[in-house]
C-alpha positions as CSV (number, residue, x, y, z in Angstrom):
1,X,-101.8,64.1,8.6
2,X,-99.7,61.2,9.8
3,X,-102.6,58.6,9.1
4,X,-102.8,60.0,5.7
5,X,-99.2,59.1,5.1
6,X,-99.8,55.9,6.7
7,X,-102.8,55.2,4.4
8,X,-100.9,56.0,1.4
9,X,-97.7,53.9,2.5
10,X,-100.0,50.9,2.7
11,X,-101.6,51.4,-0.6
12,X,-97.8,51.8,-2.1
13,X,-97.1,48.5,-0.8
14,X,-100.0,46.6,-1.9
15,X,-99.4,48.0,-5.5
16,X,-95.8,47.0,-5.4
17,X,-96.5,43.7,-4.1
18,X,-99.3,43.4,-6.9
19,X,-96.4,44.2,-9.2
20,X,-94.1,41.6,-7.8
21,X,-96.6,38.7,-8.0
22,X,-97.5,39.8,-11.5
23,X,-93.7,39.8,-12.8
24,X,-93.4,36.7,-11.1
25,X,-96.2,35.0,-13.1
26,X,-94.9,36.6,-16.3
27,X,-91.3,35.0,-15.9
28,X,-92.9,31.6,-15.0
29,X,-94.9,31.7,-18.4
30,X,-91.9,33.2,-20.2
31,X,-89.6,30.5,-19.0
32,X,-92.1,27.6,-19.9
33,X,-94.4,26.8,-16.8
34,X,-93.1,24.2,-14.4
35,X,-94.9,22.8,-11.5
36,X,-92.4,24.4,-9.2
37,X,-92.9,27.7,-10.9
38,X,-96.7,27.7,-11.0
39,X,-96.8,26.5,-7.4
40,X,-94.4,29.7,-6.4
41,X,-96.8,31.8,-8.4
42,X,-100.0,30.6,-7.0
43,X,-98.6,31.1,-3.5
44,X,-97.1,34.5,-4.1
45,X,-100.8,35.4,-5.1
46,X,-102.1,34.2,-1.6
47,X,-99.1,36.1,0.0
48,X,-100.6,39.2,-1.8
49,X,-104.0,38.7,-0.8
50,X,-102.9,38.2,2.7
51,X,-100.8,41.6,2.3
52,X,-104.0,43.0,0.9
53,X,-106.4,41.9,3.9
54,X,-103.9,43.4,6.2
55,X,-103.7,46.7,4.6
56,X,-107.3,46.9,4.1
57,X,-107.8,46.4,7.8
58,X,-105.1,49.1,8.9
59,X,-106.6,51.7,6.1
60,X,-110.1,51.1,8.0
61,X,-108.7,51.5,11.2
62,X,-106.7,55.1,10.5
63,X,-110.1,56.7,9.6
64,X,-110.9,57.0,13.4
65,X,-110.0,60.0,15.1
66,X,-107.3,58.3,17.2
67,X,-106.4,55.2,15.2
68,X,-104.9,52.0,17.5
69,X,-101.7,50.5,16.6
70,X,-101.1,47.6,14.4
71,X,-101.8,44.5,16.0
72,X,-99.0,41.9,16.5
73,X,-100.9,39.4,14.6
74,X,-101.3,42.0,11.4
75,X,-97.5,42.7,11.9
76,X,-96.6,39.2,11.8
77,X,-98.6,38.4,8.8
78,X,-97.3,41.6,6.8
79,X,-93.8,40.4,7.7
80,X,-94.4,36.6,6.7
81,X,-96.1,37.9,3.5
82,X,-92.8,40.0,2.6
83,X,-90.6,36.7,3.6
84,X,-92.7,34.6,1.6
85,X,-92.5,36.8,-1.4
86,X,-88.5,36.5,-1.5
87,X,-88.7,33.0,-1.0
88,X,-91.1,32.5,-4.1
89,X,-88.7,34.5,-6.0
90,X,-85.9,32.4,-5.3
91,X,-87.8,29.4,-6.3
92,X,-88.8,31.0,-9.5
93,X,-85.4,32.0,-10.4
94,X,-84.0,28.5,-9.8
């Protein structure tokens, strides 16, 4: 039961990250595209792709009978993507 909840949590996380990236793009286009805003949107899309890659890897590993823990590299990449989203949000607002 726990692997199923974890799998669903990763899917919710990637969905919410996709919404954040799309809202960032909308905000940049609404206020008039600036080079800094477009760069922040492009980087937020790359951060989203990194998060999707980690989530996909984790979801695949959860399909085994005894899933292995998330690797340190995967955890660092997921945390870096979350921090990057926050930084890009600040860049878009300012």
